[in-house]
VEXBAMAR-45381 format. One record per residue (C-alpha): z negated, y negated, x. Coordinates in nm, 3 decimals. Last residue first. Layout:
BEGIN
        up     north      east
         Z         Y         X
...
***
This chain:
BEGIN
        up     north      east
    -0.107     2.398     0.368
    -0.195     2.736     0.219
    -0.535     2.839     0.091
    -0.636     3.193    -0.004
    -1.001     3.175    -0.122
    -1.251     3.405     0.043
    -1.544     3.175    -0.045
    -1.638     3.153     0.321
    -1.272     3.115     0.411
    -1.229     2.836     0.156
    -1.525     2.650     0.301
    -1.380     2.682     0.651
    -1.035     2.571     0.532
    -1.179     2.262     0.365
    -1.377     2.182     0.679
    -1.059     2.197     0.887
    -0.860     1.990     0.637
    -1.129     1.720     0.620
    -1.150     1.699     0.999
    -0.770     1.687     1.023
    -0.756     1.406     0.766
    -1.022     1.208     0.948
    -0.836     1.234     1.276
    -0.514     1.122     1.109
    -0.688     0.823     0.954
    -0.856     0.745     1.287
    -0.513     0.728     1.460
    -0.322     0.565     1.175
    -0.505     0.233     1.194
    -0.449     0.182     1.567
    -0.094     0.311     1.518
    -0.034     0.036     1.261
    -0.144    -0.230     1.505
     0.106    -0.092     1.755
     0.389    -0.100     1.500
     0.301    -0.455     1.393
     0.333    -0.558     1.760
     0.674    -0.387     1.772
     0.779    -0.585     1.465
     0.689    -0.902     1.654
     0.913    -0.793     1.944
     1.195    -0.713     1.702
     1.204    -1.056     1.541
     1.030    -1.090     1.204
     1.187    -1.144     0.861
     1.293    -0.790     0.773
     1.111    -0.768     0.438
     0.947    -1.058     0.260
     0.811    -1.003    -0.089
     0.457    -1.070     0.033
     0.325    -0.760    -0.142
     0.625    -0.555    -0.027
     0.593    -0.694     0.328
     0.229    -0.577     0.323
     0.284    -0.228     0.178
     0.583    -0.104     0.378
     0.417    -0.033     0.714
     0.123     0.156     0.561
     0.346     0.316     0.299
     0.569     0.475     0.561
     0.279     0.562     0.791
     0.103     0.769     0.527
     0.399     0.991     0.436
     0.485     1.084     0.793
     0.127     1.104     0.923
     0.015     1.342     0.649
     0.325     1.556     0.695
     0.293     1.567     1.074
    -0.081     1.645     1.099
    -0.116     1.820     1.432
     0.122     1.589     1.620
    -0.074     1.264     1.579
    -0.398     1.410     1.714
    -0.208     1.613     1.973
    -0.050     1.296     2.113
    -0.382     1.118     2.153
    -0.558     1.422     2.298
    -0.283     1.487     2.551
    -0.274     1.120     2.653
    -0.644     1.134     2.735
    -0.579     1.416     2.982
    -0.813     1.714     2.946
    -0.537     1.956     2.848
    -0.350     1.871     3.167
     0.018     1.775     3.118
     0.242     2.054     3.250
     0.315     2.184     2.898
     0.391     1.824     2.809
     0.666     1.822     3.070
     0.831     2.139     2.939
     0.830     2.029     2.575
     0.958     1.689     2.689
     1.244     1.859     2.873
     1.346     2.051     2.562
     1.327     1.732     2.354
     1.552     1.557     2.609
     1.813     1.832     2.574
     1.783     1.808     2.196
     1.859     1.438     2.235
     2.159     1.462     2.463
     2.329     1.775     2.330
     2.266     1.685     1.967
     2.419     1.340     2.001
     2.715     1.474     2.200
     2.796     1.724     1.923
     2.779     1.447     1.664
     2.500     1.381     1.416
     2.632     1.252     1.081
     2.514     0.979     1.071
     2.380     0.991     1.429
     2.697     0.894     1.615
     2.634     0.803     1.976
     2.602     0.473     2.162
     2.493     0.614     2.498
     2.824     0.554     2.676
     2.909     0.241     2.479
     2.578     0.077     2.565
     2.620     0.165     2.931
     2.968     0.014     2.925
     3.302     0.183     2.991
     3.403     0.201     2.625
     3.268     0.542     2.529
     3.413     0.673     2.199
     3.214     0.667     1.877
     3.318     0.973     1.675
     3.159     1.205     1.930
     3.234     1.533     2.108
     3.489     1.450     2.374
     3.544     1.131     2.573
     3.569     1.320     2.903
     3.264     1.141     3.043
     3.085     1.222     2.720
     3.172     1.590     2.745
     3.049     1.628     3.102
     2.742     1.409     3.048
     2.642     1.609     2.739
     2.696     1.940     2.917
     2.448     1.831     3.185
     2.201     1.724     2.916
     2.215     2.064     2.744
     2.193     2.266     3.067
     1.892     2.066     3.190
     1.714     2.097     2.857
     1.776     2.469     2.820
     1.648     2.535     3.172
     1.331     2.333     3.107
     1.274     2.491     2.764
     1.298     2.841     2.910
     1.058     2.738     3.184
     0.811     2.622     2.917
     0.848     2.953     2.735
     0.764     3.142     3.054
     0.453     2.929     3.101
     0.356     2.988     2.737
     0.304     3.357     2.789
     0.527     3.655     2.861
     0.320     3.871     2.626
     0.380     3.626     2.341
     0.754     3.680     2.343
     0.939     3.386     2.185
     1.270     3.514     2.047
     1.190     3.425     1.685
     1.058     3.083     1.776
     1.357     3.003     1.995
     1.599     3.118     1.723
     1.416     2.930     1.446
     1.422     2.615     1.660
     1.798     2.654     1.696
     1.827     2.713     1.321
     1.647     2.385     1.250
     1.849     2.204     1.519
     2.173     2.325     1.349
     2.061     2.296     0.987
     2.093     1.922     1.035
     2.473     1.926     1.018
     2.475     2.144     0.702
     2.195     1.972     0.509
     2.301     1.610     0.492
     2.056     1.364     0.653
     2.149     1.017     0.523
     2.136     1.135     0.162
     2.200     0.955    -0.164
     2.244     1.133    -0.495
     2.403     1.062    -0.834
     2.571     0.755    -0.687
     2.545     0.414    -0.855
     2.226     0.322    -0.668
     2.440     0.311    -0.349
     2.339     0.391     0.008
     2.630     0.404     0.254
     2.759     0.763     0.285
     2.636     1.073     0.469
     2.871     1.370     0.413
     2.783     1.738     0.458
     2.561     1.916     0.208
     2.369     1.670    -0.008
     2.637     1.401     0.006
     2.916     1.651    -0.063
     2.733     1.795    -0.363
     2.663     1.445    -0.497
     3.030     1.350    -0.468
     3.126     1.667    -0.655
     2.884     1.568    -0.934
     3.018     1.212    -0.949
     3.381     1.319    -0.980
     3.596     1.251    -0.676
     3.820     0.949    -0.612
     3.573     0.761    -0.387
     3.514     1.068    -0.162
     3.875     1.148    -0.070
     3.870     0.961     0.261
     3.518     1.068     0.357
     3.586     1.435     0.289
     3.920     1.421     0.473
     3.763     1.262     0.779
     3.460     1.500     0.771
     3.657     1.824     0.747
     3.643     1.899     1.122
     3.279     1.795     1.140
     3.188     2.015     0.842
     3.373     2.308     1.001
     3.188     2.257     1.329
     2.853     2.259     1.146
     2.942     2.562     0.936
     3.039     2.755     1.251
     2.720     2.641     1.427
     2.514     2.759     1.127
     2.681     3.102     1.129
     2.625     3.139     1.504
     2.261     3.033     1.463
     2.212     3.294     1.191
     2.382     3.561     1.401
     2.149     3.482     1.691
     1.844     3.471     1.464
     1.928     3.825     1.345
     2.001     3.859     0.974
     1.749     3.873     0.690
     1.600     3.539     0.796
     1.910     3.366     0.660
     1.822     3.443     0.299
     1.475     3.283     0.286
     1.622     3.059     0.555
     1.816     2.866     0.290
     1.487     2.768     0.122
     1.347     2.649     0.453
     1.667     2.450     0.515
     1.640     2.284     0.174
     1.288     2.175     0.271
     1.406     2.048     0.610
     1.677     1.850     0.428
     1.424     1.717     0.178
     1.186     1.602     0.451
     1.455     1.425     0.656
     1.639     1.235     0.381
     1.721     1.247     0.012
     1.734     0.958    -0.229
     1.747     1.138    -0.563
     1.542     0.869    -0.740
     1.768     0.583    -0.629
     2.076     0.781    -0.730
     1.940     0.876    -1.071
     1.881     0.508    -1.129
     1.590     0.268    -1.083
     1.723    -0.086    -1.120
     1.468    -0.146    -1.396
     1.189    -0.133    -1.140
     1.207    -0.510    -1.112
     1.194    -0.794    -0.862
     1.550    -0.702    -0.751
     1.463    -0.783    -0.389
     1.129    -0.609    -0.426
     1.291    -0.296    -0.570
     1.551    -0.270    -0.292
     1.294    -0.344    -0.021
     1.072    -0.069    -0.170
     1.347     0.195    -0.142
     1.213     0.346     0.183
     0.866     0.374     0.027
     1.008     0.531    -0.292
     1.194     0.781    -0.067
     0.880     0.902     0.115
     0.639     0.960    -0.175
     0.793     1.117    -0.487
     1.138     1.228    -0.377
     1.058     1.326    -0.018
     0.721     1.479    -0.102
     0.888     1.684    -0.376
     1.157     1.809    -0.136
     0.889     1.905     0.117
     0.691     2.094    -0.148
     1.009     2.269    -0.265
     1.071     2.403     0.084
     0.713     2.511     0.151
     0.696     2.692    -0.182
     1.036     2.851    -0.128
     0.944     2.970     0.222
     0.613     3.119     0.103
     0.788     3.289    -0.190
     1.037     3.444     0.051
     0.749     3.568     0.266
     0.572     3.715    -0.038
     0.893     3.884    -0.155
     0.968     4.030     0.187
     0.624     4.189     0.187
     0.349     4.088     0.430
     0.253     4.356     0.683
     0.043     4.140     0.915
     0.324     4.149     1.173
     0.562     4.009     0.911
     0.320     3.727     0.832
     0.284     3.637     1.199
     0.660     3.647     1.248
     0.703     3.416     0.947
     0.459     3.165     1.094
     0.622     3.180     1.438
     0.965     3.123     1.281
     0.833     2.828     1.080
     0.687     2.673     1.395
     1.024     2.692     1.571
     1.224     2.564     1.274
     0.992     2.266     1.224
     0.995     2.203     1.600
     1.375     2.182     1.601
     1.393     1.965     1.288
     1.138     1.710     1.414
     1.292     1.707     1.762
     1.642     1.640     1.630
     1.503     1.372     1.392
     1.281     1.191     1.640
     1.474     1.158     1.963
     1.702     0.896     1.807
     1.398     0.672     1.763
     1.359     0.631     2.139
     1.726     0.549     2.201
     1.754     0.315     1.904
     1.436     0.132     2.012
     1.577     0.095     2.364
     1.910    -0.028     2.229
     1.739    -0.290     2.014
     1.529    -0.403     2.311
     1.842    -0.432     2.526
     2.001    -0.658     2.268
     2.294    -0.590     2.038
     2.665    -0.640     1.999
     2.801    -0.370     1.770
     2.652    -0.023     1.737
     2.968     0.110     1.576
     3.010     0.230     1.213
     3.285     0.489     1.201
     3.625     0.406     1.055
     3.839     0.546     0.776
     4.113     0.321     0.641
     4.168     0.298     0.264
     4.071    -0.065     0.242
     3.752     0.007     0.441
     3.620     0.363     0.420
     3.309     0.389     0.636
     3.179     0.699     0.815
     2.828     0.627     0.955
     2.851     0.638     1.335
     2.522     0.456     1.399
     2.367     0.364     1.065
     2.103     0.143     1.227
     2.037    -0.085     1.525
     1.747    -0.322     1.456
     1.821    -0.694     1.466
     1.578    -0.779     1.186
     1.216    -0.683     1.155
     0.941    -0.579     0.915
     1.039    -0.280     0.702
     1.288    -0.101     0.928
     1.099    -0.226     1.236
     0.790    -0.035     1.126
     1.018     0.260     1.049
     1.163     0.279     1.399
     0.825     0.234     1.568
     0.664     0.495     1.341
     0.937     0.739     1.443
     0.855     0.673     1.808
     0.488     0.756     1.748
     0.571     1.061     1.536
     0.805     1.196     1.803
     0.529     1.153     2.061
     0.298     1.357     1.840
     0.566     1.624     1.794
     0.589     1.658     2.169
     0.212     1.686     2.202
     0.180     1.929     1.911
     0.454     2.156     2.046
***
């Protein structure tokens, strides 16, 4: 898990470094757009091989992040249940974790993403309710944790079935939601944005969200299912085989559906770019099948990677402190272009160099944070203080 999550963090850093520094990056794939009353979905457009490669690598991040978050959460809850924790204490744990993630999104992550907007305006006076309530990955995971305080009371299979049903319903209603969106009251618009409909960012909205809750509950609930059904007696080797089979089945189904032109808003056009150009906002069925399938295979392959391998240590270092890495890397890559007042001025290859330099800085920072956290936990244990991170 730590190795796969570490790789996800590295690819995520690449995407965000380019977000702040470079131009020519593929973004908003599949975003529903209403142009003169006609609904369309944002295509990839003409782009370079490097842009496509970055899109492909960065598209692994969100599905993997949500899946692993659900998996680790399930293991944590199982451990608390086995220790005899009450339902109330477990619910409180989920709420605390959920609200913490939402707070980190609003107070740390979103302000970093909105820095280009503030720098361009040369003033903080453009801050609105919509710019403050800019939701994304962390807030959607946090909302998912809160929802699981209720969902955990049914079997993980029933929970996944319910989430899949909501996901399919949201996809079926997406055209009508997008078409009627401009005429709705601001509060109803905000509810749709939070729950089901990603829209182009606008400070005039009450809320912005490129990762609406209902679609992204699917990988979270899938991770919850795998975590809940993990049997420790069978060992990690059995779990790795389960990931391998799941990955092969998922990718095979992706190729079948994609070849048939089913399961995505962006239809294949006979080119390689068109075949792998999938809708991410919101995530389509084909998108989930391909990238979750690849995450499953990565989990299997990293199980096979020797513990002593240098790559293992590097990936584990990044993967063991996901929240620290996430919030730190955003401000690291955003700070200099904000000071200079020049975002998105470099070509992609130069942005990739900035990404690598950033990783060289982030590696010792992440190591230092883990050392501090470990020593803090040891001191707390000696003093018998209950700490939660």
